[in-house]
Residue, then its C-alpha position, 0 to 999 in steps of 0.5 A: x703511155x707505157x706502150x709509147x702510143x698516144x691513142x687515148x681510145x684504146x684500152x691499155x694494160x698499164x698507164x704511167x702517170x707522168x706528172x701532177x696537176x696541183x689538184x686542178x682537173x680539166x675535163x678538156x685535157x687529154x685522158x690517160x687510159x682507159x685502163x683494161x679490167x685488171x690493168x695497172x696504173x703506175x704513179x710516183x707520189x711526192x714524199x709526205x711530211x717533208x720526206x721524213 
């Protein structure tokens, strides 16, 4: 979490995505967030087209 806490029930001003799921979504996995209205989700994306 951006603020260093692990409580997934409180709303957050920002959430930082730390990894990729390879398109596998698990409803039993811990949730990032929820993000408050007007909040920010920060994610680094993989380069497209081989990084060109």
